[in-house]
N, C-alpha and C positions, 0 to 999 in steps of 0.2 A: 502492499501499500503506499501512499504519497501523502506529501503535502500540496497543496495548489495554494500559489503566492498570485493574487490577483493584484491590480495597481503595479506591477515588478520592476517597472522602467522609471518610475515618478521613485522622488526624493524619500518618501516614504517606504515604498516597496525596495527599494536599494539597501535599505537598511535592515529592513525584515531579514534579505537576501544574505545580507551582511553576519548578521548576528545566525544564523543558520548556518551558515558556512563553518564547517568541522563536524557537525551531529552525523550521525548514522541513518537519519533517514532521507528516503528518496524525496529531493527536491524539484517541484516541476512550477516555470515561470510562466502565467498567461502575457500574451501579448499580441498584438495585429498582426505584427511583421517577424515572428522567427527568424529569419532567413537575417535579418539584420540584428538582433539581438544577440547583446554580449554580456555574459554573466560570467565579470572575472572571481566573484565569491561561490563558483558554482550553480547548480541549478539547470534544468534542460528548460528550452525555449519550448513550451507549447502555443499552436494559433488559440485564437479566442477573445472574445469580446465581451464585456456584460450584457451590450444592446443587441449582441446574435444570440439567441436562444437554442438553435442548433448547434452553433461552435459551443456554445458552455457546455451543453449537453457530453460534446464528444469528452473534452476540456475536461468535466468532471469524474467521469469513468475509470477507477481504481483508484481515486481520493479517499482517501481515509480522513484530513485533517485540511479545513481551507482557511485562508488567510483573506477576508472581503473588504476592500477597499471599494467602495465607489466612488465613481469620479464626479469631479465638481460638474456636472451636467443639467440639464433643465431637466430630463427625465431621470434624475438620480434613484428617486427612490420607486419606481418601476425596477430599474435593473437591478438594484439590492432586492428588493424582493422575490424579482422571476431567480436572482441567482441563490437565495434561501430557498425557493422552492425546488428547485433543482438539484442542490445538494442533500436537502431533506429524500427526496426522489430515487436519488440513489446513492442513499444509505452511509451518506457521510457522517462519522461517529464525533467528530471537535469541529468547530468553527469557533475561528476570534475575529471582531469584528470592529472595528475603528468607525465608530462613532463621535462623539462632540462633547467637551464639558458645556453643563449649563444647558444643552439640549432641551431637555424638560422647561427650563423656565424661561427660554428663550423663545418662546412661541410666534411672534413676529419676525423673527429670521427664516425666511425660505429653508436653508439647509442645514439648519439646526432642528427645526420641524421634523425634515425629510426624514434626517438620523434618528430622531423619537422616536418616528412611525414603526420604522425597522426592531427600532428597542422591543416596540410593544407587541410585535410579529412574535419574537424570539421568544416572549414572555410567555404570549399568550398561547403558543403552540409548543411548549415548552423544550424547545432546540436545545442541544447540549452545547452552549456560547457563553466564550468569555467576552464582555462587551468593554472595552478600550475607549475611554472618552478624553480625546488629547484637547488641553488649553490648545489657544493661538502658538503657532511654531514659533521660537527661538529663532531659527535660519530664514524665518520670512522678511528679518531685518537686515541680510546682505543685503538688500536690495535702497536700504537707507544711503546704501554709499556715496551717492552722488551728492544729497540734501546734505551729510556729516563733513564731507570733505571739502566739497565746493561751496556749500553756505553755512557751513557752521549752526545748522539745525538738524534737530531729530523730526522727521515728518510725518511719522503716523501717529495717527490723532485719536489715541490712546485714554486720554483724558484721567481725571485724578482719583477716581476709585480702585484701579488696581488692577491688577491680571497675573494671571500664577502661567507666565508662560513656560512653556514646556522645550527641550533639546529632542529635535527627531531620533539622537542615537538614545535616547532613554525611551522615546516611544518603538525602535525598532528592537531594543534588545524585550520589551513587557513584552511583545508580541511576538515576537522567536519561543522567549521561554513559556508564556501560555500554548503557542502548537505545540511543542514538544512535550510538553506536561498532556497534553491531550493524546496528541502521537501515540506516547509509548503507553499510555490507561490500557486496560483490557479492554475498555468498553466507554458509552457517554458517561460524562462527566454533570454535575450540574451548573447551574449558571453563574458566572463570577461577576464582578466589574469592578474596574480599576478605574479611578480617575488620573489621569493622567498629566501632571501637571509640575510646576517647578517652585523652589523653594522662597521666592521671594516673590512679595507682591508688589509689581513693577507699574510707575505713573510716568505722570510729568515730570516729577521734579524729580523721580530718583534714576530715570533715562537720562535727562540730562546732566545729574551729577557721574553718572557710569560712564556716559561718554566722554564727558569733561578729562574724567579720569587718564581713561585710555586712549583718549586721542592727546592730550598734555595741552587742549586750548579750550577755549570755554566753548562751549555749546547748548544751545536753547532750546525749548520744544517750540515746535511752528504755530502750535494753538490746536485749536478742535473743529477747526473747515471740514465738513463733512460735503457741503456741493465741491470743494475743491479735489478730496481724494475720489468721488466720485468721477468728476468730469478726468482726472488725472487715469484712474483706470480705464476710462472707456477706449483711450486710446489702445490698450493691449488687452482689453477681453470686451467681449459681446456685452449690451446694454444691461439684461438680466442681471449678471454676474458681477457688473459692478454696484448694481441698485442693490443686490444681496447682501455687498462687503458693507454697501454705506450701513444698511439696517442692525448690522453685528457692529461697527463701531460705535454705532450709537446708542445701542444697549450696552457695552461696554463704557461709554460715555456717563450714563443714567446708573446705572447696577453693579458694576464693574465683574469682577469673573476670578474671585479669590477663593484659592484651595483652604480646607482647613487642616488643622495639625492630624487629625487623623487621617484625611487624606495623603496627607504627606508620608506621614507611618506606613501606611499601607503600601504605598508604592515603593519607598525604601526597603521595605522589608520582601518584596517579590524582585527587586533588583539585586539584594543582597551588598548595594552600597549606597554611599550619600547622593541626592538626585544632583544634575549638573547645572549651575547658574547661569543667570544671564552675563553677569559679570566676566566669568572663564570668557565666554561668546564672545562679547568686546575687547578683550585682549588682545584674543588669538585673531580677530580682525583687522583691530588696528596695528597687529606687527602683520598680516598679509599682506595690509594697503601700505604701509610705511614707504615703500621704494616706488608705487602706483599713482600714475594721477588720476585724479575722479574723471569719470566715465559717464 
């Protein structure tokens, strides 16, 4: 039997494959273009797409454990529910589903509610799954390079309530551990939930301080302008996705997304080590950018 990793060529799927490397499990990586896929960390490329039911049925045959990451797409919910149904039909004994932190509370944010609906199916159908709920990815802020270096500002309008941002390496590590636990089990295991979060509640003030320290010059917060965020995103993303991101940031500004001490302790226990911090990320990026021009 085998572990099937969806979203295998993206930032999270790549981390999952990296952390599965060295295990004794057979690893399959779902991709639209297996002839072009190169998985340095191991894994066999298999053709498929969550929107293609026939290809997904074929890819799921002989799979015992599934990592399900539905893409940021207008039909994300349909794709995820189809994948879970096919996994159930094919007798998959273990599922690790990538949901989102605060999915139940942020009911007005489309992709949050979509992921929470998938969680409802898992619960209602008693599927043998681990639900992972990541907060905002720390590595999203690699895109802040130009604003930080050229303008001296941190440009993501996160507000002042605080967000427990998570390192994508911790996401990949948590997912791999749960995939292997379910793969190694003799049969289906009960539903588990983990909030995938970072150790610090990050807000406008802390971001300015962290980046000022990392870059060794004053960095200011650009403000809470959601119009500017949406307009900027529309240059690289469809209008519906830019608006979805606006709605997410509005809720961050209004309510924040801060983890509890229990959330942090539970994740650290799963990983068996301290959680990676944003300060470590900022220091690493500053060193990498030191001899590079802003772009």
